[in-house]
N, C-alpha and C positions, 0 to 999 in steps of 0.2 A: 106763682103763675098756676093756673089749674091742672090738672093731671091732662083732662085730653088737650088742652091749649099747648101743653109741655110735649106730649106724643106728637101733635101734629106739628111742631115747631122741629122737633128732631126728625121728623119726615122731611120737612121741607130743607134743613139743613144738609141731611144725608142727600138730598137729590142735588142740592146744589153742588156740591164735592163730585159725585158721579158724573152730572152732567158737564160740568166745566171741566172736569180730565178728560172727559171724551172730545168735546168740543173747542177746547181751549179757549173760550171766551168768556168774559165777564161783564155783565151790564152792569151801568148804575145811572144814576141821573144827574145831568149836568145843566146849568145856566151859564151864564156870561159871568157870573161873581162865583162859580165853583160847584162843587159836586153836593149833593142834598146830603145833611147830616140831621139826625135826628136826636131828642134827649133818650137817654137809656130810661127802660120802664123798671129796672133795678136797681139803678146806683144814682144817687142825687150829683147834679151837675157834673154828668159824665156823656160826652156825645158818642152817638153810633154813626158809623158810615155804614150805609146801606150797600148791597150790592146783589143781583139776580143773575142767577144762571141762563135766562129766557130774556129776550127784549118784552116779552109780551107780560111778564111778571112788574118789569120795572113800568110799564104803561098804565098797567091796572093803579098801580101804588099813586102814580101822578094824576090818573084821572079821579081816583078815590078822594083825593087829598088838595084837588083844583092848582094842581102844581105848574100853572099854564108856564111860567118863565123856565120849566126845566124840560129836556127833551132826553129819551134813554140815547146813551153814548155807551161805546163798547170798549174794554181794554184786552189785549192779549194776555193769557195767562202769565206769560212772562213778564209784562209789565205789572199785572197785577201782582205778582211775587215780589218781582226785585225793586219795584218803585213805591209801591203801595204799601203791603202788607209791614215791611220794614218800617216805612217812616210812620206810618199808625201806631204801630208799638212804640216808637220813639216818642211819638207827639202824645200817648198814652190814652189813644182812643180804641173803643172797642168796633168789633166788625159785628153786622148782623145779616146773614144769608138768607137770601129767600124769605125775607119777611113778608107775612101777608099784607094785602092792600090797608087794613087795619092797623099795621104799625104794630104785629105782633110778632115773636121769633127769639130766639135765643141769641144772645148776646157774649160772643168769643174773643178770646185774646186773639190778635192778629196771629202769634206765632204757633197758636193752635192749630187755627186755619191754615197755615204754612204746613204743620206736619200730617194735618189729615190729607193735604192735597198731593204732599209726597210720597204717602203710601201706596 
């Protein structure tokens, strides 16, 4: 990842942690078939579950990629931690927080996200 993209990705990640800690809401994209997952930009055959701190960011991704079957949906911070992060960790998925509409961002281990939220 280029340096400027990495710096912006770090800023978006940090913004996610700050906003979610304040608002206690996490956004994703959900369809009748489940939540939006994309392939890793760094690791082969590794899915990344994307989440955003704001509904508008999820909507931007939806619009950019024509994800007409998906709608922004929210989770409480407690649901995100208790039901999602632990499950994603067990399933071997990575987490992408506040990825850009071009599907660029940091790929994190779910337990690293948990640690950041608990600080």
